[in-house]
C-alpha positions in Angstrom: 15.4 31.9 15.1 11.7 31.7 15.6 11.6 28.2 14.1 14.4 27.0 16.4 12.5 28.4 19.4 9.3 26.6 18.3 11.3 23.4 18.0 12.5 23.6 21.6 11.0 21.4 24.2 12.0 23.9 26.9 10.0 26.7 25.2 6.9 24.5 25.2 7.3 23.5 28.8 7.8 27.1 29.8 4.7 28.1 27.8 2.5 25.4 29.3 3.6 26.4 32.8 3.2 30.1 32.3 -0.2 29.7 30.6 -1.4 27.4 33.4 -0.3 29.8 36.1 -1.9 32.7 34.2 -5.2 30.8 34.2 -4.8 30.2 37.9 -4.3 33.9 38.6 -7.4 34.8 36.5 -9.6 32.2 38.1 -8.5 33.2 41.6 -9.5 36.8 40.9 -12.8 35.9 39.3 -13.9 33.5 42.1 -12.1 35.2 45.0 -10.8 31.8 46.1 -8.7 31.4 49.2 -6.4 28.9 47.5 -3.1 30.1 46.1 -2.8 30.9 42.4 -0.2 28.1 42.1 -2.6 25.5 43.5 -5.4 26.6 41.2 -3.0 26.6 38.2 -1.9 22.9 38.6 -5.0 21.4 36.7 -4.5 24.0 33.9 -0.8 23.2 33.6 -1.8 19.5 33.5 -4.2 20.2 30.7 -1.7 22.2 28.6 0.9 19.5 29.0 -1.5 16.8 27.9 -2.2 18.9 24.7 1.5 19.3 24.1 2.1 15.5 24.5 -0.6 14.7 22.0 1.1 17.0 19.5 4.8 16.4 20.1 5.3 13.0 21.9 5.5 9.7 20.1 5.3 6.9 22.7 4.8 4.2 20.2 8.2 4.3 18.6 7.9 2.8 15.2 4.3 3.2 14.4 3.4 6.8 15.5 -0.3 6.2 16.0 -2.1 8.5 18.3 -3.7 5.7 20.3 -0.3 4.7 21.8 0.2 8.2 23.0 -3.3 8.2 24.5 -2.5 4.9 26.2 0.6 6.3 27.7 -1.2 9.3 29.0 -4.0 7.0 30.4 -1.3 5.1 32.2 0.1 8.3 33.7 -3.4 9.3 34.8 -4.0 5.9 36.4 -0.7 6.2 38.3 -1.6 9.7 39.4 -4.9 8.6 40.7 -3.4 5.8 42.7 -0.4 7.8 44.1 -2.7 10.7 44.7 -4.9 8.6 47.0 -1.8 7.4 48.9 -0.4 10.9 49.4 -3.9 12.2 50.2 -4.2 9.7 53.1 -0.6 10.1 54.3 -1.0 13.9 54.5 -4.1 13.5 56.8 -6.3 14.9 54.0 -4.9 18.4 54.3 -4.6 18.8 50.6 -7.6 17.9 48.4 -7.5 14.5 46.6 -8.1 16.3 43.2 -5.1 18.6 43.8 -2.9 15.7 44.8 -3.7 13.8 41.6 -3.4 16.9 39.4 0.0 17.7 40.9 1.3 14.1 40.4 0.0 13.9 36.9 1.6 17.3 36.0 5.0 16.1 37.4 4.8 12.9 35.4 3.8 14.8 32.3 6.9 17.1 32.7 9.1 14.0 32.8 7.5 12.2 29.9 7.4 15.3 27.7 11.0 16.1 28.4 12.1 12.5 27.7 9.9 11.7 24.6 9.6 15.1 22.9 10.3 14.6 19.2 12.1 17.2 17.1 10.8 18.4 13.8 13.0 17.3 10.9 12.9 18.6 7.3 12.1 16.3 4.4 13.0 17.9 1.0 10.4 17.0 -1.6 11.5 19.5 -4.2 12.4 16.8 -6.7 9.3 14.7 -5.9 6.1 15.1 -8.0 3.0 15.8 -5.9 1.3 12.7 -7.3 3.9 10.5 -5.6 3.5 9.1 -2.1 6.7 9.2 0.0 8.5 6.1 1.3 11.5 6.4 3.7 13.3 3.1 3.3 15.2 1.8 6.3 18.9 1.9 5.6 21.8 0.1 7.3 23.4 3.4 8.2 21.8 6.1 10.2 20.5 9.2 8.3 19.9 12.7 9.7 18.0 14.4 7.0 16.0 13.4 3.9 16.2 14.1 0.2 13.3 12.6 -1.7 14.0 11.5 -5.3 11.5 11.8 -8.2 10.1 8.4 -7.4 9.1 9.4 -3.9 11.9 7.5 -2.3 14.1 8.6 0.6 16.0 6.9 3.4 16.0 6.8 7.1 18.3 5.3 9.8 17.2 2.8 12.4 17.5 5.2 15.3 15.1 7.8 13.8 12.8 5.0 12.5 12.3 3.6 16.0 12.5 6.8 18.0 10.2 8.8 15.9 10.2 12.5 14.7 7.9 15.2 13.5 8.2 15.6 9.7 8.4 18.9 7.9 7.8 18.5 4.2 9.4 21.3 2.2 9.3 21.9 -1.5 11.7 24.7 -2.5 11.6 25.7 1.2 7.8 25.9 1.4 5.5 23.4 3.1 2.7 22.8 0.6 0.5 20.8 3.0 0.2 17.8 0.6 1.5 15.0 2.7 0.2 13.3 5.9 2.4 14.3 8.8 1.7 11.0 10.6 3.7 8.2 9.0 2.7 4.6 8.7 5.3 2.0 9.3 5.0 -0.7 6.7 6.8 -3.9 5.7 7.3 -4.7 2.0 7.9 -8.3 1.2 10.4 -8.8 -1.6 12.5 -11.7 -3.0 15.6 -10.3 -1.3 13.9 -9.9 2.1 11.4 -7.7 4.0 12.0 -4.0 3.4 10.9 -1.6 6.2 9.7 1.9 5.4 7.8 4.9 6.8 5.0 5.7 4.4 3.5 9.3 4.0 0.4 9.6 1.8 0.0 12.4 -0.7 -3.5 13.8 -1.1 -2.8 14.0 -4.8 -1.5 10.5 -5.0 -1.9 8.3 -8.1 -0.9 5.2 -6.1 1.9 4.2 -8.5 4.6 2.3 -6.6 6.6 -0.9 -7.3 9.7 -1.4 -5.2 10.8 -4.3 -7.4 10.7 -2.1 -10.5 12.8 0.5 -8.7 15.3 -2.2 -7.8 15.4 -3.4 -11.4 16.0 0.2 -12.6 18.9 0.6 -10.1 17.1 3.4 -8.2 16.9 1.3 -5.0 19.8 -1.0 -4.0 18.8 -3.8 -1.6 22.3 -4.2 -0.3 22.1 -0.7 1.2 18.9 -1.5 3.2 18.3 -3.1 6.6 16.2 -6.2 5.7 14.4 -8.8 7.7 13.3 -8.9 11.4 14.4 -5.6 13.1 14.6 -7.2 16.5 16.8 -10.0 15.2 19.1 -7.5 13.4 19.7 -5.2 16.3 
């Protein structure tokens, strides 16, 4: 039950709001400010939501790099600064410019976090040696969970590949902390077309991987994969 709770976007939104409000109450008492606790809490809530977004939001769809999430948050901040100035002027400067911006940024963060929060999904690595990197090959059919074979190969559907998720690597039910939790989207040129995959590096890797050998051995079947240009195939 605890794991399901920690994988709930509503839990994290509630926690960020409650933590920010608690900080506002404490700061009001320490400083004896005349502002309400809610007003003081807004910047703290914005900070906690930003930290949550950096951990749980994947704005970059296929590529999962942190810079895209930072770019998204930067865009939200820019919009907040612009709209904050407009509302600051329209309200005859009754509410501080900083509070206007913080409130708008917080509201936008709530929306973005709710829309783009990514669930944690288990990847079963029990059959996979620790010396193998993991490759989730893009299949024609969608897949909801992953079983990694002894060659480090698993499969993923197009929706999860493009939408993103948070991987949870489990070997006999235990996360060994061996694999990178941020995947790299790669394209593997082959004689039968470009194969798309999400790549997870093992810190014990021996870098032994040849897709063509796996095809020759019948372990990977090209006719089950989604090949070529993804935009053209959608």
